[in-house]
N, C-alpha and C positions, 0 to 999 in steps of 0.2 A: 454450591455450584458444582456440576459434574466435572470430572477430569477431561481436559481437552488435549488430544494429540496435536503436537506442534510440528509442522513441516515448514522450515524457514526457507529452504531452497538456496540456490547458489548466490543470487544477488545479495542476499542479506549476510553472506559470508565476507563480502568485499566492499564495494562502493556504497552499498546500502546498509552498512553495519549499524547506523543510527536507527534504522527502522526496526532492527532486531532488538537493540537496547531499549528503545522506547516501548515496543510491543510488550516485552517482558515486564518492564517496570509498571506499565499501566495495568496489565492483567493481574499482576501481584497486588496492586493497590485496590483492584476491584474484586479481589477474592477468587480470581479464576486461576486454577492450577493448570499450567501448561506442562505437558509431558513431551519433551522433544523425542521424536522418533529416532531410536537408536540405529546407527549404521545406515542412515538415509542416503539416497543417491539422487543425482540430478534427474529431474522429471523429463528431460529431453527437449523441453520447450518447443519452439517451432522447427528447428532443423531436423530433429528425429522424426517428426510427423511427416515432413515432406519426403523423407527417405523411405520410411516403412511405418505405416500407421499402427500395425500390430506390435512392432518392437517399441514404438513410442509409448503405446499403452502399457506394455509390460514394464518399462522403466518407471513410469509414474505409479502403476499398480502395485509394484513391489513395496512402495512406501505405505500404501493403504493396507496391504496385507500385514506388514509389520505392526502398524498402528492397531489393527484388530487384535493382534496377539498381546498388546499391552492392556487390553480390556477397555479401550476407549471407543465410544460410539460416534464421536465427532472429531473430524480432522480440520484444523484451521491452518491456513497459509496466508500470509500478508500479501503475497505477490499474485496479481490477477493472471499472469502467464502460467504460473504453477497451478493455480486453481483450475484453469481451463484444461490443463494436462491431466490433473487428477480426476476431474469430472469426465473427461474423455475416456479415461481408463475404465471408469465405472460403466459408461455406456457400452463399450465394447464387451465388457464382461457379462453384460446382461443378454447378449446374443448367444444362444446355445451353440451355434456352429463355430463361433470364435472362442468360446470359453475354454474348450479343451486345449487349443493351441496356446492360449494365454497362460493357462495353468502349467503347461509344459515349459514355457519360457521362464515363468516366475518361480515355479516350484512351490507355490503357496496359493491359498485361496483368499479371495476378498469376501468380506462380510457384506452382503448385499444391502444390509440395513445401515451401513456406514453413511454418515452425512458429512459432506465436505463444504466448508464455508470459508469466506474471506474474513480478515480481521474486522472489516467494516460490518459484515453481516453478524459476526459474533457480538460486537459491541451493541449493535442495533436490536438484534432479536434475542440473543441469549442473556445479555445484561439488561438492556432497555434504557430508554431515555429517562424515565422517571427515577430509576435507581441511580443512574449516573448524576442526575441533577442534584440529588441529595448529598452527594459526596464532593461536590465542588468546594474547594477551599480558597482558591485564589482566582476569582473571576477575571475574565479578559474584557471587562466592560470598557467601552470606548474604542475598542479596536475593530477595524473593518477588514473583512477577508472575503474571498470567494472560494467555493468548493469546486474542485476540478476532479471529475471521476475518471476521465480518460475514455478511450473507445472500447475497452475490453471488460471492465469490471462488471458491468451489468448486461453484457452481450455475449453471444446471442441469447435472446430471452429464454428460449427453450432449454438452454444449457445452464445459464446463470440462475434462473428461477428466484430472482431477488430484485426487488425494487423495479422501477419503471426504466426500460432500456433507453428511452429517449429523454426523459425528464426525471431522473432519480432525485430523491429528496433525503435519503437516509443520512448522508454525510452532513447536509445542511442542518438537519435537526439535531444531530449529535453536537455539532459546533455551537449551535444556539444555546445548548445547555451550559456552555462555558461562559456565557455572557457576551460573547463577541457578536457583532452585527454581521450577518451573512447576506451578501448582496445576491440578487438574482443574476446568474451568470449564463448567458446564452451559449457560451462555448464549453459548457461543462462536460460534454461527451465527445467533443471534437478530438481528432487524433493529433498527437504532438510530433509525429514523425517516427514513433516507435523505434524499431531496431536499425533505422537508417543513420544513426548518429555518426558512425564511422565511415560507411561506404558512400553515403549521399548526404553530407552535412548541409547541402543547400536545401534539401527537402525539410530537414529539421529546422533550419533557419527560418524558412517560410512558415511552416505550420506552427512551430512553437512561438515564433514571433507574433502571429495572429493572436494566440492565446494570451501572451504577455501584454500585448497592446490593448486587448479588450479589458483585461483585469486592471491595467493602469488607467485606462480612460474612465472606468467606473469609479475610480478612487480607492481601490483596494490597497491595503498595506502589505498583504501577503496572499499567496495562493496555498490552499491546503489540498494535499493529494493523498492517495492510498495505493500508489503503484511506484515501485522503485525505478522503472524505466521512465515514467513521466517525470519523476522528481529529478532524475539525472539530466534529462533533456531541458528542463526548465530552470534548473539550478546550476548544476555542473557546467552545462553548455551555454549559460546565459550570456557570457562574454562573447562566445562564438555567434550567438543569435544577434547580439548587438552589432557585431561587425557586418553580418549579412544584411541586417535591416537598416544599418546606419542610424542606430538609436542608442540610447543610454539607459536601458531598463536597469533597475536596481530593486527588483521585487524579491522578497524572501519567499522561499518555497519549503513549507514544512509538511511533515507527515501528520495525518490525523491523530496518530498516537502521541506525537510530540505536543500538539496543541491541547489535547485532552490532558496529557500528563502535566503540562504547565498549570492548567486550571485545577488539577487535583492537588497541586502544591509540591510536586516532585521536583527535585533539584534539576535545573537545566542541563547540567553536565551529565547526570545520570541518564537523561533522555537523548544524549548525543547531539545536543544543540550546537556544540562547538565543532562538530564535524560538517556542518553545512557550509556551502561555499559563499553564498550571499548572506551577509551578516543579518541575523534576525532581530537585532536590537529593538526594532519598532514594536515587536510583540512582548519584549521583556521589560518595557518601561512600565513603571508603576506597579511592578510585581514584587514589592517588599525588597527592593534593591537588587533583584536578580539580574536586571539588565546591566547595572554598573559592574557587578561581579563578573559576569560573562565577558564584558568588554575588556576588563583588565586581564582576563585569562587568555584571550585570543584576539589576534588582529583580524581584519576583514580578509576573507579568502576568495579571491576571484582569479580564475585561471582561464586561459584560452585553450580550447581543445580542438 
């Protein structure tokens, strides 16, 4: 497998540290060499773009330029927000009139052949369902989950260029290789409230509440995500959503890398399972005692935000 430049972004440095841990562990188990981009910087996310699109592109593009110097042809980032910024930088760089200003800001050039992908796309296209299925060591047979993609991972279609923007199936198929039952989830691409978690928690309460309610009504034990912001709104803020909706949701919300990692036989603690806020013991049952061990090591973490 080729070397993959790894851009983890700011979220995986803090509240989404378990996404970074599980991503590294799963890629190592699958024989994917992740080369973390040295001296990487924030991609600018949405604030920078709203202030100055060229500056935003330069912030993200600097990381691509450094990755090219490492001899990597593919850059992977687990965060859909970072992915959008990196792809946006590539788009601006392709315009001759903006390229000169871009290079002046960055001081480096981007390799136009560089491919930027999400972790989900890396697992689905670069590794593949068939290869992954052969490596499953601890099947999640008997467990029922839903795959939640969020509103950004496969959109806009002309930028993402991956899966169906309205009815994606890549995560569903990857989870199916673990032996778990994946339910058809009609809210798989609905917005969770995105960045309104602090400024308008009523919006997050309503939108995330709808997602949790649908998953619970279908009989899912857990929701599987591939976005740190979605995970935080559904997991970290679940107690807040409960208060808003006057409900008692208690649904585990795991990253796709954690679910695959469990099925590959990786220790739950290595995957950062103990860092989740809603206890995921439902998925640890019948996994050679992993659930009992994890329960002894950590209490249930539920906080109101």
